[in-house]
C-alpha positions as CSV (number, residue, x, y, z in Angstrom):
1,M,0.0,0.0,0.0
2,R,1.3,3.5,-0.9
3,R,0.8,6.8,0.8
4,T,-2.4,8.4,-0.4
5,H,-2.9,12.1,-1.2
6,E,-5.3,12.4,1.7
7,T,-2.6,11.2,4.1
8,T,-0.1,13.8,2.8
9,V,-2.7,16.6,3.1
10,D,-3.6,15.6,6.6
11,A,0.0,15.4,7.7
12,D,0.9,18.8,6.2
13,L,-2.3,20.4,7.6
14,L,-1.4,19.4,11.1
15,I,2.1,21.0,10.9
16,V,0.6,24.2,9.2
17,V,-2.0,24.5,12.0
18,M,0.7,24.2,14.7
19,Q,2.7,26.9,13.0
20,I,-0.2,29.2,12.5
21,E,-1.3,28.9,16.1
22,Q,2.3,29.3,17.1
23,A,1.9,26.2,19.2
24,K,4.9,24.6,20.7
25,P,5.8,21.6,18.5
26,L,5.0,18.3,20.3
27,E,6.8,15.1,19.8
28,L,3.5,13.3,19.8
29,A,2.3,15.3,16.7
30,Y,5.3,14.1,14.7
31,T,4.9,10.6,15.9
32,A,1.3,10.7,14.7
33,L,2.5,11.8,11.3
34,A,5.0,8.9,11.3
35,R,2.1,6.5,12.2
36,M,-0.1,7.9,9.4
37,A,2.7,7.4,6.8
38,A,3.5,3.9,8.1
39,T,-0.1,2.9,8.0
40,A,-0.1,3.8,4.3
41,G,3.0,1.6,3.9
42,D,5.5,4.5,3.4
43,G,8.5,3.9,5.8
44,D,10.4,6.7,4.1
45,A,7.7,9.3,4.9
46,A,7.6,8.0,8.5
47,V,11.3,8.7,8.8
48,E,10.8,12.1,7.2
49,A,8.1,12.9,9.8
50,I,10.6,12.3,12.6
51,N,13.2,14.3,10.7
52,R,10.7,17.2,10.5
53,G,10.3,17.0,14.2
54,L,14.1,17.1,14.7
55,Q,14.3,20.2,12.5
56,A,11.6,21.8,14.6
57,G,13.7,21.2,17.7
58,V,11.6,18.3,19.0
59,P,13.8,15.4,20.2
60,P,12.3,12.1,19.2
61,K,11.3,9.2,21.5
62,I,11.5,5.5,20.6
63,R,7.8,5.5,19.8
64,G,8.5,7.9,16.9
65,F,10.8,5.4,15.2
66,V,8.6,2.3,15.6
67,P,6.2,3.1,12.7
68,A,9.1,3.3,10.2
69,L,10.6,0.1,11.6
70,L,7.3,-1.7,11.2
71,A,6.7,-0.3,7.7
72,Y,10.1,-1.4,6.5
73,A,9.7,-4.8,8.1
74,V,6.4,-5.4,6.4
75,A,7.9,-4.3,3.1
76,G,10.9,-6.6,3.6
77,E,13.3,-3.6,3.6
78,T,15.6,-4.8,6.3
79,E,18.5,-2.6,5.3
80,K,16.4,0.5,5.8
81,A,15.1,-0.9,9.1
82,F,18.7,-1.2,10.3
83,Q,19.4,2.4,9.2
84,V,16.5,3.5,11.3
85,H,17.8,1.4,14.2
86,W,21.2,3.2,14.2
87,R,19.6,6.6,13.9
88,C,17.3,5.8,16.7
89,H,20.1,4.4,18.8
90,S,21.9,7.7,18.6
91,C,18.8,9.5,19.9
92,C,17.2,7.1,22.3
93,D,18.1,4.4,24.8
94,T,19.2,0.9,24.0
95,A,15.6,-0.5,24.1
96,V,15.6,0.2,20.4
97,I,17.5,-3.0,19.8
98,V,14.6,-5.0,21.0
99,I,12.2,-3.0,18.8
100,T,14.4,-3.5,15.8
101,M,14.7,-7.3,16.3
102,F,10.9,-7.5,16.9
103,S,10.2,-5.7,13.7
104,L,12.6,-7.8,11.7
105,L,10.9,-10.9,12.9
106,L,7.8,-9.8,11.0
107,V,9.6,-10.0,7.7
Protein backbone atom coordinates (compact mmCIF):
# COMPACT_ATOMS: atom_id res chain seq x y z
CA MET A 1 0.00 0.00 0.00
CA ARG A 2 1.33 3.45 -0.86
CA ARG A 3 0.79 6.78 0.81
CA THR A 4 -2.39 8.43 -0.38
CA HIS A 5 -2.91 12.06 -1.25
CA GLU A 6 -5.27 12.43 1.72
CA THR A 7 -2.59 11.22 4.14
CA THR A 8 -0.13 13.76 2.80
CA VAL A 9 -2.66 16.58 3.06
CA ASP A 10 -3.62 15.61 6.63
CA ALA A 11 0.02 15.44 7.73
CA ASP A 12 0.91 18.78 6.20
CA LEU A 13 -2.25 20.39 7.57
CA LEU A 14 -1.36 19.36 11.11
CA ILE A 15 2.06 21.01 10.86
CA VAL A 16 0.62 24.15 9.24
CA VAL A 17 -2.01 24.53 11.98
CA MET A 18 0.67 24.15 14.66
CA GLN A 19 2.73 26.88 12.97
CA ILE A 20 -0.23 29.24 12.46
CA GLU A 21 -1.33 28.87 16.05
CA GLN A 22 2.30 29.30 17.14
CA ALA A 23 1.86 26.17 19.19
CA LYS A 24 4.90 24.57 20.72
CA PRO A 25 5.78 21.60 18.50
CA LEU A 26 4.98 18.34 20.25
CA GLU A 27 6.85 15.07 19.81
CA LEU A 28 3.52 13.27 19.75
CA ALA A 29 2.35 15.27 16.71
CA TYR A 30 5.35 14.13 14.69
CA THR A 31 4.89 10.58 15.94
CA ALA A 32 1.28 10.73 14.71
CA LEU A 33 2.55 11.84 11.29
CA ALA A 34 4.97 8.92 11.25
CA ARG A 35 2.14 6.54 12.15
CA MET A 36 -0.07 7.87 9.36
CA ALA A 37 2.72 7.40 6.83
CA ALA A 38 3.55 3.90 8.09
CA THR A 39 -0.12 2.91 7.98
CA ALA A 40 -0.07 3.85 4.31
CA GLY A 41 3.00 1.63 3.88
CA ASP A 42 5.49 4.47 3.43
CA GLY A 43 8.45 3.94 5.75
CA ASP A 44 10.43 6.74 4.11
CA ALA A 45 7.68 9.26 4.90
CA ALA A 46 7.57 7.96 8.48
CA VAL A 47 11.29 8.69 8.84
CA GLU A 48 10.77 12.08 7.21
CA ALA A 49 8.11 12.93 9.82
CA ILE A 50 10.62 12.30 12.60
CA ASN A 51 13.23 14.34 10.71
CA ARG A 52 10.74 17.21 10.46
CA GLY A 53 10.33 17.04 14.22
CA LEU A 54 14.09 17.15 14.71
CA GLN A 55 14.28 20.22 12.46
CA ALA A 56 11.58 21.85 14.60
CA GLY A 57 13.69 21.20 17.70
CA VAL A 58 11.65 18.26 18.97
CA PRO A 59 13.80 15.39 20.24
CA PRO A 60 12.27 12.05 19.19
CA LYS A 61 11.32 9.22 21.47
CA ILE A 62 11.46 5.52 20.64
CA ARG A 63 7.76 5.48 19.76
CA GLY A 64 8.48 7.87 16.90
CA PHE A 65 10.75 5.39 15.17
CA VAL A 66 8.56 2.30 15.60
CA PRO A 67 6.19 3.13 12.69
CA ALA A 68 9.09 3.34 10.22
CA LEU A 69 10.62 0.13 11.56
CA LEU A 70 7.34 -1.72 11.16
CA ALA A 71 6.67 -0.29 7.68
CA TYR A 72 10.13 -1.37 6.54
CA ALA A 73 9.74 -4.78 8.13
CA VAL A 74 6.41 -5.43 6.43
CA ALA A 75 7.89 -4.27 3.10
CA GLY A 76 10.90 -6.55 3.59
CA GLU A 77 13.32 -3.61 3.56
CA THR A 78 15.65 -4.85 6.30
CA GLU A 79 18.53 -2.58 5.29
CA LYS A 80 16.38 0.51 5.82
CA ALA A 81 15.14 -0.91 9.13
CA PHE A 82 18.73 -1.22 10.33
CA GLN A 83 19.44 2.35 9.22
CA VAL A 84 16.50 3.52 11.34
CA HIS A 85 17.81 1.42 14.21
CA TRP A 86 21.19 3.16 14.19
CA ARG A 87 19.57 6.57 13.85
CA CYS A 88 17.26 5.80 16.73
CA HIS A 89 20.08 4.36 18.81
CA SER A 90 21.91 7.68 18.63
CA CYS A 91 18.79 9.55 19.86
CA CYS A 92 17.19 7.10 22.27
CA ASP A 93 18.11 4.43 24.77
CA THR A 94 19.16 0.86 24.03
CA ALA A 95 15.62 -0.52 24.12
CA VAL A 96 15.60 0.20 20.39
CA ILE A 97 17.54 -2.98 19.76
CA VAL A 98 14.58 -4.99 21.03
CA ILE A 99 12.19 -3.01 18.82
CA THR A 100 14.36 -3.53 15.76
CA MET A 101 14.68 -7.25 16.34
CA PHE A 102 10.92 -7.55 16.86
CA SER A 103 10.17 -5.66 13.65
CA LEU A 104 12.58 -7.79 11.66
CA LEU A 105 10.86 -10.94 12.88
CA LEU A 106 7.78 -9.76 11.01
CA VAL A 107 9.58 -10.01 7.69
